[in-house]
Each structure stands twice: as structure tokens, then as C-alpha cells.
Steps between C-alpha positions, in 0.01 A plus 500: 500500500212268412503260208236690303703820533809320373302363207396854406860619522607230255313690228735798537841561348772374736625857528162607641493195729841612626355833611240315710770284654698811592200633692463167679872491585497853638215407736717233667658664805726206584715502187661768285377475142733321258386595150642250251225574250627769268822473302640843579868449592632648823829611341592787268790543261681797654775587251277575196269699730793701633599563138146622429489743791851629439417549134201703614735727693712557189188560290387774740843665480467496121147642516615790717748611234202660325231742622748638751291816538183306588529340847349152516526448124745296295556404140535187293829326427753699299698253283800731458771389744263282701726192501796697637279653768367155589846343530626789710198469728543121520864528605397734781214281621643150500287216641374163373210656316711764329758239403218304337406812302858559385555137401162492327580807294823341379334164433209648306734696277753225433272194496159631391615789282291760686667845478583616852338839449176340383492267800570765765235724346256207505585434863464864609179578314366154579554516874362856512193381309497825305373360171268238359660159439662532157492257327172410665571127496826540693785747535764423237798441730290320760367255243854402398600457863198288593548297181852408614368408846229273355750319279724441801228377737253333264748302294759353736733237361418538133540749220199734461317498168623746241335838457348699781189521715275804491409599856208693649552630855184456707367543854603159626412148388132542582467796263676293238233233535220751451664655193573163344149366542353820357726514195458131420126556505486827308732367228301182448751253642250388766123512458216414737458124509859424403694241697823576682726272703649569842807340653374433853535569786514867396464853639128541563424799270605296197210270586253770595551756222408276203172414674387864509235611254765731351667191349277195558766245415487126557786343693676170507769426756834333454566355841852491640582173675618550861645147501717593205653820634195708406573457129221492243498149345559482128161330467340817639697716256341306215184699569678800347497323164122533483421779248216626718754602769588856407743585780701355785555709813757407762685638798858374499622423763153401613291662770459347755716186444792735417668269250628594155420299191768249416699529180316193368158659553611832348639319196170315448299822520738663252456202267122537515531875440702432188230259380231757583625852419155636586525378863538789745739442789490733800766446765518689830856455625512720810660227716757385244791672675457278807587179311816355356564533126160650419381505140186680395264360241541839330860400426412146390197582282541874431266524202196380695566645844399807696727547801386663823764589757466695823778647713282484812611179671871482426574858604240537775317758290131409497413861583694631201271320250772418249447249221548444130334330206754371248440361149773395258522723193464190281166369623193323370262763638600769251478240223151398609383862504638552148305194380164604649195509274412827328203540735718456807765736362230761449383457859852540636564798273195667648633434851857625453471750211536799734855410604659389172451556130578136426327274752628189322852588619402556863695231685333263742705635792393856419136394502547413868611859554205651315245268658639574847363853454185409305681612178363854520747580780794331333692829511502479882592131522804362673629416845602804707859594432624482863373142510688423181823643642471279810432203270815581303708523819368166628596348165846655492567392858459135397660528158816640659493237775707252302538262794123504568560581867155657542333200338687256720384677815139536384484131416659404830250707702196309374679166509594548865137569582386196305740280694394650833132436426553134424749453783214585738217291360430136420411597143776384262573753219381401154787693342846427646728798550750359252240502219637748243145572380389629839451872561385452863318833506180325609421151616180306441402248767243225449342458843286203402795312357703551816203398714471180297865414568485581870149394601361269235219480248214479751614820668513682163148382413379627838677832446342552157153405627503730801692807383525734203841502325552859615472399864870420545602851391225657713622309806854620442363855519258443788734300724845635412451824300673352196374624161550271202318477168262239367654300215167437324493860374825427314346189339668272753317210669274551799669496842814670369645826622760744373762642732712794386868464586581859414333726752584368849812461710652152498403425860130550413510200268603279789180611677288437192634147469423427863152655479406297191582181686296621797192565288517154345551345843188684616299329226643167607394558861143570385503193276624268775245639746217423257604148404572409863154600629 
């Protein structure tokens, strides 16, 4: 690929660049493509899926108890005697998934106070998908289950704040982003021309969406320091004290450095949030389960924070599209809405008057629900019920795993791949494996920095003068069929690339390490040939 073509590609989102690199890699007939670009894990959590499919079998048996004179038809769940029928069926169909269902039923009744009949009916009707989601925000039992899961995984090592979080089940973390941006705009929290802050590097859409004409927001970036374990310096956090900064968006652990915020950084953000109750905090914590002792900003500064969580990465469930938006019941958003001007209250009353007689009491979290269906279709809002049942079973699987066996294995998988990558390259890792803040789901590599160490300043100047920053990644695709992602699109420096540690077999990372060294050596050969003419 020529330099001018690479320069054009640099204007695209890294996810679109990745698609071009895939085409290039597939055209190489000497190497099998190694796609380390996208973060889709190559594992799946089997037990909660077995529970889901077995539950579906029971639900069909229940459905066939009705409409017996109409072949091919079944009825909805009959609450009378359903728990006894379920337990009898479970005893006759023992397997890991069914054991999870039995243990979950007992746990939900004894620990969460969910009547067993109510839960089995929710499971049967939910997995059959025979009704609209009711309540539309989230099924009642499922919300309690997911709430317990979030408290366990998002607040490790400390007591959660009192009260509860209201949860909205959505179609994955990306849908959550869309709904949040829309509701913040429509409810006057963010207006065109407002300034927001980003903790960078960050997942590309958080950078791209505010720039759209739909929102037209100004951005400032709080840069994590790679030399300090990818933590945001406290001097950068001071920017959040500026009254013109309306919101702070972050992915924690970060993407692509894959490092969680330290307790010190979280405490400083919480301190600023207490000073500025109007500051909006949005934290996307999808990778939190891959770190040690993870704490979400939503647990540290609950009044200011909107939590986004997706089940996609941890459970190998990107195709399920399972995510949640969570807001603490005691939050500053509801207070801000109540204190709006009379003119603004009238505008919001006009927007939501068709779904409630008292718009002033419509909670912030429920405005996400209404806005997700353009208000007029609020009565059909909500994540599909089979999706919610799978979400509940993923949650219960981990809640009941008191020894965190699944978590230990998931963490070890990506750590083994991280070690293999750096065992087969000259690049030293920026984040040591023993760093408790590391998630190790991705790795970000600074090619220019490594070239400076290995080949010197003159070589780096020559490299920058003669090649576009994207060239290293393009060469990986052209020469070795390796697909990575350009770090610039994540607000990382030029000449950086992101490698996913989730979606390839461990042996592939040994090849990637070797190929990266080979590409850099190829540059050196060209450089030496030129200076020795």
C-alpha cells in the first residue's frame, strides 16, 4: 500500500481501517490470517448457556400443558404447581446447567426474597418470549439478580454504598452509549457547544459520537501516563474542576491499555464529584472482571455516575447483545431535573406527557427507557425477554461461584497470552503481569518508542520522515497477514497499535511477537541501505 493510501486510511475509524487490513491479509497466500484486531473472545461460558437451553426445554413442556387439542400450539406459564413441576423435571434431567437452575432458585428465594413461583414463571414466559418485557425497564426478578451481580463484580474489597441501583437492560454496551447520549441531550444535561472530558486512550465511539452534528460537543482529553502504569495524573484530573466541563466519560479498565484506575485516582475523581454535584460521570466497566479487586466509579461516586456494563467479553457473548445502564436511586440527575426552570419543565412535560400524568416524577433512568423508543413507543420498550433470562443466568452463575473459579480461569487465559506475546518479541511490556491494575484484555504497543530504544534517534527521525504512522500495521498485514488496530483512533499517540489478547489461541501470539520484530527489522535494513549508499 502506498503512502498516500495510508494517509487516506488514517481519516477513518480504526474499526473501518481494520476491515481494510483484513482484506489485505486475506490476499497474502503465504500466511494464514491472524486477526488480533477485534476484541471478541474465543471462549464461551458453557454452564449458564446449558442452563438457558435446558430451561427452554422445560418451558416448552410447560407450554404444551395447554392447547392440547391444537397441534403446534402451546400456552403461557401456569403458576399453579409450577415450582413442583420444575423441581421434579430438574431431578430427572440432572446436569451442570440444571444444577445451576436449582441452586439459583434456592438462592433467589432465600437471599433475594424472590418468591419461587414468581421466578419460575418469569423464567418460563421470559425464555418463551411470549409477552412484552414487563416492567419495560427490566424484568423484576432479573433486575434483582443483575443488581447482586453488579455489587459483587463492581465493588470488590469494599462495602457497596447503601440503597440500590435502578437498572435498565439494553442491547449491549453500544446501545447503552446511544441511549445515554440521547437522554443527556433531550433532558438538557448536554447542549451543543458544551465541553466534555474524556479519559484517554478510550474506545473510539466515545470520541466520535460527541463530534456528530447530533450532539456537537467540545472535547478535552485527560491523558493517561504510560510511564506511570497508564494512570491519569492528578494534575490532569484538575481539569474536571473547571465549571465549563459538564461531563467526564471513561472506560475502566481502559481500552486499549487495559488498565483499571487506581484507588488513588478513583478517590480524587470522587472528591471532585462531591465538590461539583452537577458533574456527570459516565463509566463503561465492561473489562472490570478481568482485574484484581475492581471498583467502579459508580460505587465510589454513586450520585454523579451512570454505569454501563456489558456481559459480552467476560462470558463470550458479543452476539447476545447484553448490557445494562445502572443509576443509583439517590442521584443528582433526578435532583437536577426537579430544579429545572419552568420553561425547561414545560418542554420536558410536552415530551413525556403521553406516558405519565406527572412528568416531574419520571425518574432519570426511566427517561432512558422512554427515549430508547422515541417516547411514543415507550409501551414496547425493553430488551427481549429471552436475552434478559440469559443475562440473569450469566449473573447467577458468577454470584454462586463463591470461589471465583470462572474468573480465575478467564483472567489466566488472557494473562498467558500476554506473557507469550512478550516472550517472543524484543518489546518489553509496559504493564508487568504482577500489576494488580492490569486487565490484560488488550495490549497497546508504542512502535516508535521501541524503535528509539533499539535503533536510535536518527532511525526514528528517518522512519517518521519516510512513512505514515499506519505503515507498520499495514506491513504486518501485507507481509504476515496479521491484523492489528491503529492506536491513534483510540486517542493514543501515532505509531501505536492495539492487539487483542482475547480472540486468538496462545500460540498465535508467539507468531505476532516474532512478526512485529521482523517488520521493524525490515525498516532497519532499508535505513542502513540508504545511509550506506
